[in-house]
Residue frames as qw, qx, qy, qz and C-alpha x, y, z in Angstrom:
[[0.544, 0.006, 0.353, -0.761, 59.26, -12.71, -15.52],
 [0.189, 0.084, 0.975, 0.081, 57.49, -16.08, -15.71],
 [0.480, -0.002, -0.290, -0.828, 54.30, -16.48, -17.72],
 [0.508, 0.027, 0.761, -0.403, 51.31, -18.65, -16.90],
 [0.371, 0.273, 0.858, 0.229, 49.01, -20.87, -18.96],
 [0.272, 0.830, 0.430, -0.228, 46.60, -18.03, -19.72],
 [0.020, -0.792, 0.331, 0.512, 49.49, -15.97, -21.08],
 [0.290, -0.186, 0.841, 0.417, 50.54, -18.86, -23.32],
 [0.343, 0.550, 0.760, 0.043, 46.99, -19.27, -24.62],
 [0.162, 0.897, 0.156, -0.381, 46.63, -15.52, -25.25],
 [0.114, -0.626, 0.561, 0.530, 49.91, -15.49, -27.17],
 [0.338, 0.092, 0.887, 0.302, 48.86, -18.52, -29.23],
 [0.316, 0.717, 0.605, -0.138, 45.54, -16.89, -30.09],
 [0.077, 0.833, -0.156, -0.525, 47.46, -13.94, -31.55],
 [0.069, -0.474, 0.749, 0.457, 49.15, -16.30, -34.02],
 [0.182, 0.181, 0.951, 0.173, 46.30, -18.61, -35.08],
 [0.387, -0.177, -0.347, -0.836, 42.84, -18.38, -36.60],
 [0.203, 0.179, 0.845, -0.462, 39.77, -19.13, -34.52],
 [0.329, -0.246, -0.576, -0.707, 36.27, -19.87, -35.76],
 [0.503, -0.165, 0.435, -0.728, 33.01, -19.95, -33.84],
 [0.466, 0.052, 0.869, -0.155, 30.80, -23.01, -33.41],
 [0.639, 0.615, 0.251, -0.388, 28.52, -22.02, -36.31],
 [0.397, 0.723, -0.508, -0.249, 31.47, -21.92, -38.71],
 [0.193, -0.344, 0.917, -0.054, 32.77, -25.21, -37.28],
 [0.638, 0.279, 0.641, -0.323, 29.39, -26.83, -37.87],
 [0.614, 0.706, -0.083, -0.342, 29.53, -25.78, -41.53],
 [0.254, 0.663, -0.698, -0.090, 32.91, -27.50, -41.82],
 [0.712, -0.256, 0.601, -0.256, 31.93, -30.86, -40.26],
 [0.889, 0.301, 0.343, -0.032, 31.67, -32.68, -43.58],
 [0.622, 0.752, -0.114, 0.187, 34.58, -31.00, -45.37],
 [0.045, 0.763, -0.545, 0.345, 37.30, -30.69, -42.68],
 [0.612, -0.047, -0.726, 0.310, 39.14, -33.05, -40.42],
 [0.486, -0.739, 0.000, -0.466, 37.86, -32.57, -36.88],
 [0.586, 0.192, -0.638, 0.461, 40.47, -33.01, -34.15],
 [0.618, -0.734, -0.107, -0.261, 39.53, -33.30, -30.47],
 [0.442, 0.477, -0.579, 0.491, 42.57, -32.68, -28.26],
 [0.601, -0.549, 0.266, -0.518, 40.81, -33.47, -24.97],
 [0.223, -0.341, 0.896, -0.174, 41.61, -36.47, -22.81],
 [0.259, -0.068, -0.902, -0.339, 40.08, -39.85, -23.79],
 [0.055, -0.434, -0.816, 0.377, 37.56, -39.77, -20.92],
 [0.197, 0.503, 0.117, -0.833, 36.34, -36.34, -22.06],
 [0.286, 0.232, -0.655, -0.660, 36.04, -37.60, -25.63],
 [0.170, -0.186, -0.967, -0.045, 34.12, -40.70, -24.52],
 [0.072, 0.480, 0.623, -0.614, 31.60, -38.53, -22.66],
 [0.421, 0.805, 0.396, -0.136, 30.68, -36.75, -25.92],
 [0.364, -0.357, 0.402, 0.761, 32.35, -35.27, -28.98],
 [0.417, 0.546, -0.174, -0.705, 31.68, -33.59, -32.30],
 [0.900, 0.312, 0.273, -0.137, 30.44, -35.90, -35.06],
 [0.813, 0.535, -0.081, 0.217, 33.32, -37.51, -36.92],
 [0.132, -0.894, 0.400, -0.151, 35.99, -36.19, -34.55],
 [0.816, 0.179, -0.453, 0.310, 39.34, -37.92, -34.10],
 [0.557, -0.825, 0.065, -0.073, 40.78, -37.88, -30.58],
 [0.722, 0.233, -0.324, 0.564, 44.47, -37.21, -30.06],
 [0.473, -0.808, -0.265, 0.231, 45.06, -35.74, -26.59],
 [0.135, 0.966, -0.168, 0.144, 47.01, -32.49, -26.37],
 [0.552, -0.694, 0.459, 0.052, 49.70, -34.10, -24.24],
 [0.662, -0.130, 0.662, 0.326, 50.74, -36.53, -26.98],
 [0.555, 0.769, 0.184, -0.258, 49.69, -34.58, -30.08],
 [0.175, 0.814, -0.495, -0.247, 53.16, -33.82, -31.41],
 [0.278, -0.357, 0.889, 0.070, 54.15, -37.48, -31.09],
 [0.480, 0.251, 0.836, -0.093, 51.02, -39.07, -32.58],
 [0.459, 0.673, 0.114, -0.569, 49.63, -36.73, -35.25],
 [0.280, 0.582, -0.619, -0.448, 51.96, -37.79, -38.07],
 [0.002, 0.133, -0.989, -0.059, 51.35, -41.49, -37.44],
 [0.464, 0.338, 0.627, -0.527, 47.58, -41.29, -37.16],
 [0.393, 0.283, 0.768, 0.419, 45.88, -42.66, -40.30],
 [0.176, 0.863, 0.470, -0.061, 43.46, -39.71, -40.53],
 [0.064, -0.954, 0.111, 0.270, 46.35, -37.23, -40.65],
 [0.659, -0.235, 0.511, 0.500, 49.16, -39.06, -42.46],
 [0.363, 0.132, 0.534, 0.752, 50.27, -37.02, -45.44],
 [0.002, -0.767, -0.575, -0.286, 47.46, -34.52, -44.90],
 [0.373, -0.324, -0.226, 0.840, 49.32, -31.45, -43.67],
 [0.051, -0.039, -0.263, -0.963, 47.35, -29.26, -46.10],
 [0.258, -0.488, -0.796, -0.249, 43.93, -30.66, -45.17],
 [0.283, -0.537, 0.057, -0.792, 41.56, -28.15, -43.56],
 [0.529, -0.220, -0.769, 0.282, 41.27, -29.09, -39.89],
 [0.401, -0.699, 0.002, -0.592, 39.18, -27.80, -37.00],
 [0.465, 0.062, -0.736, 0.488, 40.77, -28.35, -33.59],
 [0.471, -0.635, -0.055, -0.610, 38.79, -28.18, -30.36],
 [0.290, 0.057, -0.814, 0.500, 39.06, -28.92, -26.66],
 [0.186, -0.575, -0.751, 0.266, 36.72, -28.26, -23.74],
 [0.065, -0.858, -0.318, 0.398, 36.95, -24.46, -23.60],
 [0.488, 0.864, 0.032, 0.123, 39.36, -23.27, -26.30],
 [0.282, -0.855, 0.427, 0.084, 42.70, -23.05, -24.49],
 [0.660, -0.238, 0.672, 0.236, 44.23, -26.43, -25.32],
 [0.671, 0.558, 0.452, 0.185, 42.98, -26.18, -28.89],
 [0.183, 0.974, -0.129, -0.020, 44.64, -22.78, -29.33],
 [0.378, -0.672, 0.618, 0.150, 47.96, -24.20, -28.12],
 [0.715, 0.086, 0.674, 0.163, 47.49, -27.32, -30.25],
 [0.559, 0.787, 0.253, 0.054, 46.67, -25.28, -33.35],
 [0.007, -0.927, 0.359, 0.104, 49.79, -23.19, -32.86],
 [0.504, -0.426, 0.733, 0.167, 51.97, -26.30, -32.61],
 [0.712, 0.369, 0.590, 0.094, 50.27, -27.98, -35.56],
 [0.418, 0.908, 0.014, -0.030, 50.91, -24.94, -37.72],
 [0.185, -0.790, 0.571, 0.123, 54.58, -25.06, -36.69],
 [0.585, -0.145, 0.789, 0.116, 54.58, -28.72, -37.75],
 [0.020, -0.122, 0.689, 0.714, 53.26, -27.82, -41.21],
 [0.072, 0.554, 0.829, 0.024, 49.52, -28.30, -40.72],
 [0.136, -0.022, 0.073, 0.988, 48.86, -24.91, -42.28],
 [0.361, -0.337, -0.454, -0.742, 45.08, -25.13, -42.78],
 [0.438, -0.355, -0.770, 0.298, 44.35, -25.67, -39.08],
 [0.219, -0.539, 0.015, -0.813, 41.95, -23.50, -37.07],
 [0.116, -0.098, -0.821, 0.550, 40.82, -23.58, -33.44],
 [0.303, -0.611, -0.602, -0.415, 37.16, -23.62, -32.44],
 [0.057, -0.363, 0.359, -0.858, 36.57, -20.78, -29.98],
 [0.635, -0.292, 0.208, -0.684, 34.70, -21.81, -26.85],
 [0.002, 0.268, -0.962, 0.048, 35.41, -25.48, -27.41],
 [0.265, -0.254, -0.915, -0.165, 33.09, -28.40, -26.79],
 [0.037, -0.442, -0.624, 0.644, 31.37, -26.48, -24.03],
 [0.255, 0.404, -0.078, -0.875, 30.19, -23.78, -26.47],
 [0.304, 0.055, -0.801, -0.513, 29.24, -26.44, -29.03],
 [0.216, -0.329, -0.910, 0.133, 27.08, -28.38, -26.55],
 [0.026, 0.482, 0.451, -0.750, 25.53, -25.22, -25.10],
 [0.276, 0.302, -0.329, -0.851, 24.49, -24.24, -28.63],
 [0.765, 0.194, 0.445, -0.424, 22.51, -27.46, -28.91],
 [0.497, 0.565, -0.560, -0.347, 24.60, -28.78, -31.79],
 [0.960, -0.003, -0.226, -0.165, 24.87, -32.55, -32.44],
 [0.240, -0.641, 0.705, -0.183, 27.08, -34.64, -30.19],
 [0.796, 0.119, -0.578, -0.133, 28.17, -38.25, -30.56]]
């Protein structure tokens, strides 16, 4: 039986940690903030201090990005638009050794709807 994207996201969420937007806000100054949306989404607005590496190229670019080089143990909050891509990205990052990585539930949409700061 084939599975769909929602099934993949649900399975990933069983294996990762998620935090809400309030907890993410508390971590803005102490964690790396990774936006896995597409560049046009990032340009339209993003969390303060976020680094953009799109989900589609994450595995290929994360190790070479200056913000992440040699920082596999650094606490990192990952987000996307709604929480699906970030869950998948967090799962992959943990498999790659980024063990202190969490996904922000609800994504940028929940962040913006909460009236939190956007760059």
